[in-house]
C-alpha positions in Angstrom: 5.9 79.3 -101.3 4.1 76.3 -102.6 0.7 77.1 -104.0 -1.9 75.1 -102.3 0.1 74.5 -99.1 -2.9 75.7 -97.0 -5.7 74.2 -99.2 -8.8 73.7 -97.2 -7.6 75.7 -94.2 -10.0 78.3 -92.7 -8.2 81.3 -91.3 -9.5 84.2 -89.3 -7.4 87.3 -89.8 -7.8 90.1 -87.3 -6.1 93.5 -88.0 -7.4 97.0 -87.6 -5.2 98.2 -90.5 -7.0 97.6 -93.9 -3.7 97.3 -95.9 -2.3 94.7 -93.6 -5.6 92.8 -93.7 -5.7 92.9 -97.5 -2.1 91.7 -97.8 -2.7 88.8 -95.4 -5.9 87.7 -97.1 -4.2 87.7 -100.5 -1.2 85.7 -99.2 -3.6 83.2 -97.6 -5.7 82.8 -100.7 -2.6 82.3 -102.9 -1.8 79.4 -100.6 -5.2 77.9 -101.0 -6.7 78.9 -97.6 -10.1 80.4 -97.1 -9.6 83.6 -95.2 -12.2 85.7 -93.2 -11.2 89.2 -92.0 -12.1 91.1 -88.9 -11.2 94.7 -88.3 -11.4 94.4 -84.4 -11.1 91.9 -81.6 -14.8 92.3 -80.8 -15.7 91.5 -84.5 -13.4 88.5 -84.3 -15.3 87.1 -81.2 -18.6 87.3 -83.2 -17.1 85.5 -86.1 -15.5 82.8 -83.9 -18.8 82.1 -82.2 -20.7 81.8 -85.5 -18.2 80.0 -87.6 -14.9 78.9 -85.9 -11.9 78.8 -88.2 -9.1 76.3 -88.1 -6.6 78.9 -87.0 -6.6 82.5 -85.7 -4.1 85.2 -86.9 -4.2 88.4 -85.0 -2.4 91.7 -84.8 -1.5 92.7 -81.2 -1.6 96.5 -81.4 -5.2 97.4 -82.0 -7.3 100.2 -80.5 -10.0 99.4 -77.8 -9.4 95.6 -77.4 -5.9 94.5 -78.4 -4.7 91.1 -79.5 -3.9 90.2 -75.9 -7.5 90.8 -74.9 -8.6 88.7 -77.9 -6.5 85.7 -77.0 -7.6 85.8 -73.4 -11.2 85.7 -74.5 -10.4 82.8 -76.9 -8.6 80.8 -74.3 -11.4 81.3 -71.7 -14.2 80.3 -74.2 -16.7 77.7 -73.1 -16.3 76.0 -76.5 -13.5 73.5 -76.7 -13.0 74.1 -80.4 -12.5 77.9 -79.8 -10.5 77.4 -76.6 -8.0 75.1 -78.4 -7.8 77.1 -81.6 -4.2 77.5 -82.8 -3.3 81.2 -82.8 -0.6 83.3 -84.3 0.3 86.8 -83.0 1.4 89.3 -85.7 3.1 92.4 -84.4 5.6 95.1 -85.1 6.9 94.6 -81.5 9.9 92.3 -82.1 11.7 92.0 -78.8 12.2 88.7 -77.0 10.0 90.1 -74.2 7.2 90.8 -76.7 7.5 87.3 -78.0 7.4 85.8 -74.5 4.4 87.9 -73.6 2.5 86.8 -76.7 3.2 83.1 -76.0 2.5 83.5 -72.2 -0.9 85.2 -73.0 -2.0 82.2 -75.1 -0.6 82.5 -78.7 1.1 79.5 -80.2 3.4 81.5 -82.3 4.7 85.1 -82.6 5.6 86.6 -86.0 6.9 90.1 -86.6 5.9 92.5 -89.3 6.6 92.9 -92.1 5.4 89.3 -92.6 7.4 87.0 -94.9 4.6 85.2 -96.8 6.6 81.9 -97.1 7.4 81.8 -93.4 3.8 82.8 -92.6 2.4 79.9 -94.7 4.9 77.4 -93.2 4.0 78.4 -89.6 0.2 78.0 -90.3 0.8 74.6 -91.9 2.8 73.5 -89.0 0.3 74.7 -86.3 -2.6 73.0 -88.1 -0.7 69.8 -88.9 -1.2 70.2 -92.7 2.5 69.2 -93.3 
């Protein structure tokens, strides 16, 4: 994975699992991105409204509000910048139906855990037109 492939990119990582959040934050920082973490969908909405990132990366399976709830809130935002935000779903649910549901709900891409850091960086670069 080329260091610096995501230089200048602001990423919001949403995952209720601290180890996953830490892993993703580290992978993003190693690629040059600036990453902000949220432990819940509700926290993510607050961050989005205060300081919209360039891309959203969210776990699907979270307690209370899940990743589907989050992307519906994002896509129905009154802010064009938030509404059009590229978004990647991260999930342990790897079936074709899970992928189709994530895309149909509003995610641009669906990646299964465990995440391959090189693939992860390439997908973010593609969705944000960095490369």
